[in-house]
Structure formats: C-alpha cells, structure tokens
C-alpha positions in Angstrom: 0.1 -164.4 18.1 0.5 -160.3 19.2 2.9 -158.0 17.0 4.5 -155.8 18.9 2.4 -152.4 19.1 5.6 -150.0 18.1 6.5 -152.5 15.2 2.9 -152.1 13.9 3.0 -148.2 13.6 6.6 -148.2 11.8 5.1 -150.1 9.4 2.1 -148.2 8.8 4.3 -144.7 8.8 6.2 -146.3 6.0 3.2 -147.3 4.2 1.9 -143.7 4.3 5.1 -142.3 3.1 5.2 -144.5 0.2 1.9 -144.0 -1.0 2.5 -140.1 -0.7 5.9 -140.4 -3.0 3.6 -142.1 -5.4 0.6 -139.3 -5.5 3.7 -136.5 -5.4 5.4 -138.4 -8.3 2.3 -138.6 -9.9 1.2 -135.0 -9.1 4.1 -134.0 -10.7 4.2 -135.8 -13.7 0.4 -134.7 -14.6 1.2 -131.0 -14.1 4.2 -131.2 -16.4 1.8 -133.1 -19.0 -0.8 -130.6 -18.6 1.8 -127.6 -19.4 3.1 -129.3 -22.0 0.0 -129.7 -23.7 -1.0 -126.2 -22.8 2.1 -124.9 -24.5 1.7 -126.7 -27.7 -2.0 -125.6 -28.2 -0.3 -122.1 -27.7 2.0 -122.7 -30.3 -0.4 -124.5 -32.6 -3.0 -121.5 -32.0 -0.4 -118.7 -32.7 0.6 -120.4 -36.0 -2.8 -120.4 -37.0 -3.5 -116.9 -36.9 -2.3 -114.8 -39.6 0.8 -112.7 -39.3 0.1 -108.7 -39.1 3.5 -108.3 -40.1 3.8 -106.5 -43.7 5.4 -107.5 -46.7 6.3 -105.4 -49.1 8.0 -106.1 -52.7 9.6 -103.2 -54.9 9.5 -103.9 -58.8 11.8 -102.9 -61.0 14.4 -104.3 -58.2 17.2 -102.4 -59.9 15.4 -99.3 -61.2 17.2 -96.0 -63.1 15.7 -92.5 -62.8 12.7 -92.0 -64.5 11.6 -95.4 -63.2 7.9 -96.3 -62.0 8.5 -97.9 -58.7 5.7 -100.4 -58.0 5.5 -101.2 -54.2 2.8 -104.3 -53.8 2.2 -104.7 -50.2 0.5 -107.7 -48.6 -1.5 -106.5 -45.4 -4.9 -106.5 -43.9 -6.0 -103.3 -44.3 -4.9 -100.3 -46.2 -1.4 -98.9 -46.1 0.3 -95.8 -47.2 3.7 -95.5 -48.9 6.0 -92.8 -48.1 9.0 -91.8 -50.3 11.3 -88.7 -49.5 8.5 -86.1 -48.3 5.3 -87.1 -49.6 3.2 -90.0 -48.6 1.2 -92.1 -51.0 -2.1 -93.6 -51.4 -2.5 -97.4 -52.0 -5.1 -99.2 -53.8 -6.7 -102.5 -53.4 -5.3 -105.3 -56.1 -7.3 -108.3 -54.4 -6.7 -110.8 -51.8 -5.4 -108.4 -49.3 -2.9 -107.2 -52.0 -2.4 -103.2 -52.1 -0.4 -101.5 -54.5 1.3 -97.7 -54.8 3.1 -96.5 -58.1 5.5 -93.7 -56.9 7.7 -91.8 -59.7 11.3 -91.2 -60.2 12.6 -88.5 -62.6 15.9 -87.4 -64.2 15.9 -84.5 -61.2 16.2 -87.1 -58.4 19.5 -88.1 -56.3 20.4 -91.6 -57.7 21.6 -93.6 -54.5 20.0 -95.4 -51.7 16.1 -94.4 -51.9 14.4 -94.9 -48.4 10.4 -95.9 -48.6 8.3 -96.6 -45.4 5.2 -98.3 -45.4 2.5 -98.3 -42.7 -0.7 -100.2 -42.1 -1.5 -98.6 -39.1 -0.5 -101.5 -37.1 2.7 -102.5 -38.9 5.8 -100.6 -40.1 8.1 -101.8 -42.7 11.3 -99.8 -43.9 12.9 -100.5 -47.2 15.5 -99.3 -49.0 15.8 -99.5 -53.0 19.1 -98.4 -55.0 18.1 -95.7 -58.0 20.9 -95.9 -60.5 22.2 -93.1 -62.4 21.2 -92.6 -66.0 22.8 -90.4 -68.8 20.2 -88.0 -70.8 21.5 -86.2 -74.1 21.3 -82.2 -74.4 19.5 -81.0 -77.5 19.5 -77.3 -78.6 16.1 -75.8 -79.6 15.3 -72.7 -81.7 12.2 -71.3 -81.2 10.7 -68.9 -83.9 9.2 -65.7 -82.8 6.1 -65.6 -80.6 6.9 -69.8 -80.2 9.0 -68.7 -77.6 6.8 -66.7 -75.2 5.9 -67.7 -71.8 2.4 -69.8 -70.9 -0.6 -68.2 -69.6 -1.6 -68.6 -65.8 -4.8 -70.2 -67.1 -2.8 -72.9 -69.2 -0.6 -73.3 -66.4 -3.4 -74.3 -63.7 -5.7 -76.0 -65.9 -2.7 -78.7 -66.6 -1.1 -78.8 -63.2 -4.8 -79.1 -62.0 -5.4 -82.4 -64.2 -1.9 -83.8 -63.1 -2.9 -84.3 -59.9 -5.8 -86.1 -60.2 -5.5 -89.6 -58.6 -8.9 -91.4 -59.2 -9.5 -94.5 -57.4 -10.7 -96.7 -59.8 -8.3 -98.5 -62.7 -8.9 -97.7 -66.2 -5.9 -98.9 -68.1 -4.7 -102.8 -68.6 -1.7 -104.2 -69.3 1.3 -102.6 -71.9 0.7 -99.1 -73.0 0.3 -98.6 -77.0 2.2 -96.1 -79.3 -0.2 -93.1 -79.8 1.4 -92.1 -83.1 2.7 -94.2 -86.0 5.6 -91.7 -86.7 9.5 -91.6 -85.9 10.6 -90.8 -82.3 12.3 -87.6 -82.5 13.1 -86.5 -79.1 13.0 -89.3 -76.1 12.4 -88.7 -72.2 14.5 -87.0 -70.2 16.9 -85.1 -72.6 17.9 -81.7 -71.4 17.6 -78.7 -73.5 19.2 -75.2 -74.4 16.2 -73.0 -76.0 17.4 -70.2 -78.1 21.1 -70.5 -76.7 19.8 -70.7 -73.3 19.7 -73.5 -70.7 16.7 -74.5 -69.4 17.7 -75.2 -65.7 16.0 -78.0 -63.7 14.4 -79.2 -67.1 14.2 -82.4 -68.6 12.1 -83.5 -72.0 8.9 -84.7 -70.2 7.4 -87.1 -72.6 8.2 -88.1 -76.2 8.2 -86.7 -79.7 6.6 -88.6 -82.6 7.2 -86.7 -85.9 4.4 -88.3 -87.6 2.5 -86.4 -90.6 0.5 -83.8 -90.4 -2.9 -84.6 -89.6 -2.4 -88.2 -88.6 -4.0 -89.9 -86.3 -3.5 -89.6 -82.2 -4.9 -92.8 -80.1 -5.3 -93.2 -76.5 -2.8 -95.6 -75.3 -4.7 -96.4 -72.6 -8.6 -96.6 -71.5 -9.2 -93.7 -69.5 -11.4 -90.6 -68.9 -10.9 -87.3 -70.9 -10.0 -85.0 -68.1 -8.5 -81.8 -69.9 -9.1 -80.0 -73.2 -7.0 -77.3 -73.9 -7.1 -75.0 -76.7 -4.3 -72.9 -78.2 -7.3 -70.1 -79.2 -8.1 -70.3 -75.3 -4.8 -69.3 -74.2 -2.6 -72.5 -74.4 0.2 -70.9 -76.0 3.1 -73.4 -74.9 1.1 -76.7 -75.0 -0.9 -76.0 -77.9 -4.2 -77.6 -78.5 -4.2 -80.7 -76.1 -5.9 -83.5 -74.7 -5.4 -85.2 -71.0 -6.4 -88.8 -70.1 -7.2 -89.9 -66.6 -6.1 -93.5 -66.5 -6.7 -93.9 -62.9 -4.9 -94.6 -59.7 -2.7 -91.5 -60.4 -1.9 -92.4 -63.9 -2.4 -89.7 -66.9 -1.3 -89.0 -70.2 -1.2 -85.6 -72.2 -0.8 -84.9 -76.0 0.5 -81.5 -77.1 0.5 -79.4 -80.0 -2.5 -81.2 -81.5 -4.0 -80.0 -85.2 -7.6 -81.7 -84.0 -9.7 -82.7 -80.9 -11.9 -85.5 -81.3 -13.2 -86.0 -78.0 -14.9 -84.1 -75.2 -13.8 -83.4 -71.4 -15.6 -86.4 -69.3 -15.9 -88.9 -72.5 -14.5 -92.2 -71.5 -12.1 -93.5 -74.3 -10.8 -97.2 -75.1 -6.9 -98.1 -75.8 -7.0 -97.5 -79.3 -9.5 -94.7 -80.2 -8.9 -91.7 -82.6 -8.8 -88.8 -80.2 -7.3 -86.1 -82.4 -4.8 -85.6 -84.8 -1.2 -84.5 -84.8 -0.4 -80.9 -85.5 2.2 -77.9 -84.6 0.1 -75.8 -82.3 1.4 -74.1 -79.2 5.5 -73.7 -78.7 6.3 -76.5 -81.4 9.1 -76.0 -84.1 7.8 -78.0 -86.9 4.3 -81.1 -86.8 4.7 -83.4 -84.1 3.1 -85.5 -81.2 4.1 -85.2 -77.6 3.2 -87.7 -75.3 3.9 -87.3 -71.5 2.9 -90.0 -69.1 2.5 -88.8 -65.4 2.4 -90.9 -62.1 1.6 -88.9 -59.3 1.9 -85.7 -61.1 5.5 -86.0 -61.8 6.8 -87.0 -65.4 7.8 -90.7 -66.0 9.9 -92.6 -68.7 6.8 -94.3 -70.7 9.2 -97.0 -72.2 8.5 -99.0 -69.5 4.9 -98.8 -69.8 4.8 -99.9 -73.4 6.8 -102.8 -73.1 6.5 -104.1 -69.4 3.6 -102.6 -68.2 1.9 -102.5 -65.0 -0.7 -104.6 -64.7 
C-alpha cells in the first residue's frame, strides 16, 4: 500500500518541528543552569575573599577631657588616623591589627569629636562624644626667684623630648606609681600664680608630696631621652628626667634632688631613677610626674588603673 506523498511530507515536518522544540527547551535549560552555576561560583569566590573595608574601634567608648583614646584598626595595610588638624601614625599590633593612641586635654572642647581612618584603599569616618569634666582651681605663691621665666635651652630641649615617637613599644600593661608620697595636686588643675590667673594653663601631671630624697621609680620601661639640670638652666623644671616609653608615649619627672640614670640608658618598670626634691619652680619638696601622648599631657590615672596593652 502506498501512502500519499503529501501526507508523508506533513508527518516529517511535524516530526522536525517537535525535535526543534525539544532541542530549544534543552538549550534554554542548559543555559539557565550554567548561568546559575556561574553566579553561585562568583558569590562563593566573593565571600571567600577578605573584605578590604576598614574596621575601627575606639576605647574608651565614653571618654572625658584628659583621656587617652585608643583607636584599634583592622586592616591589611598600615592606616593613619586624623583627629582635628593632625594626622597620627598607627603601630602594628599583629594579626592585621594597628593602633593609634590619641591625646585629649582640658583645653579641648567637649562634644562630638570626628576621626578619619585611612589605609590608602578605604576610608572610615568615626565620631566619639568627648564628655566635659570639671577641674578645680588652685592658687600658688612662689618665693622670690622661683617664678622667673625659664630659659630657651630648657624649653627647647623639653619640647623636643615630647615630640619623640619611637616605633618600638617599651611599656607593658598598667603603669606604676612613681613615688610613695601623698598626691597633693591632680591632673588638670587650673592655677593662679602669685595672684595672676594662668590663661590656657592646666596642671600637666600629678604631684606627690613624698619625703625629701625619697625614691622616684620608673612607672614603665623605656629609654632615658632627657636629662636636665637646674645648674644648666632648667629654672622651671629643675633637675628632671624624661623617659621615652615608645610609640609617642613618654614620662617626665621634675624637681628632683638627685638623678641616678644617664641619657640613652634603658630602664625597667620599678627601677629607681632619682630622688624627690625641690629644684626648679617648686614651693617645697615634691615630685611632678607628667605623662605625654603624642606631645600632649594626658591624665595618668587611666594608665595606672586600666592600662593600655
């Protein structure tokens, strides 16, 4: 039996169209599968790669005037921290952690304090609320000759000492009390000298009224970077010692009766470095200990009780 030619041709065309539809459906399904697979692979690779975004944390969370700010930054490269008009370096703490210690003083304005962290690839803007703090006022009456202005040599050498920023960190943990005497004047006190108010002045340290000749010890390890003597023109500071604790942190000890160390010498925490006295602009025997961060005087109290690792 012979089938009509036209019927057979129609059957072939129907078959070909069916095969084409099947192939097209398979192609679309394959394309969608491959596209989805590629998207999943791209997402997985993105998640596997470390984020370059900066992660910064400021402590203490609610600082007050005179506190030291610790800015810890997670970054793949060494960042900088800008506060106000000054940019500070950070120091490697290991595991892609970098830290900058920033000073605040009684002369700063309380309120919102903006900070900017930049590692050359990413930038993070931070804000910390700097709380106000009340500082007492004190009247000081200096005997004749004790209130004279200091010498250029004295101020130049002390200013140069305060600007030292060594890359190595010498201190460890909490700082020690440098003298056993009673604290008579705390940090940040405003003063009248011989009846005249000292504008833009605040007490840049802590005074200890120990016994004359009592031991003064290093509150932390460091390098002796300054030796000043009253006989050499240190009329205000008197016999003094400056210790560089590293990474922009330093201590200065004033009015000493004796100096036991030499410039350039490395000292340990608790090591006797001198003796309490009354040299320089002092109304009586006492030790003045000033703690500086990035050249500015900060409150030593948090360093003694909380510490900065």
